[in-house]
C-alpha positions, 0 to 999 in steps of 0.5 A, a space after each residue: 500500500 502506498 502512503 499519501 502523506 497528505 492524507 490524515 488517514 495515511 497511517 504513517 506514524 512512529 512505530 509503523 513499518 515501511 519499505 522504500 520502493 527504490 531501495 529494496 536492499 535497505 530492508 524493513 524500516 520502522 518510522 521514527 518521526 513524522 514532521 509534515 512530509 519529512 519522515 525519519 525511518 530506521 532501516 535494517 541495512 541502511 540505518 536512519 534515513 530522512 525521507 521526503 514523502 512528497 518525492 518517495 511513496 513509502 510502502 507500508 508493510 506488516 512487520 
């Protein structure tokens, strides 16, 4: 499921698990913080990454 950060029902909040569609080698990521379209995600293989969700549509996944 792609996440629309402009939607109040996006479900994008700290603790949620996501994947970056353009970086599958980063592995599973857990959202650390959300400030507007700026989302900090802690990925298994890439560490903490700041994502602009206006540019990248993160895929929400079940852990």
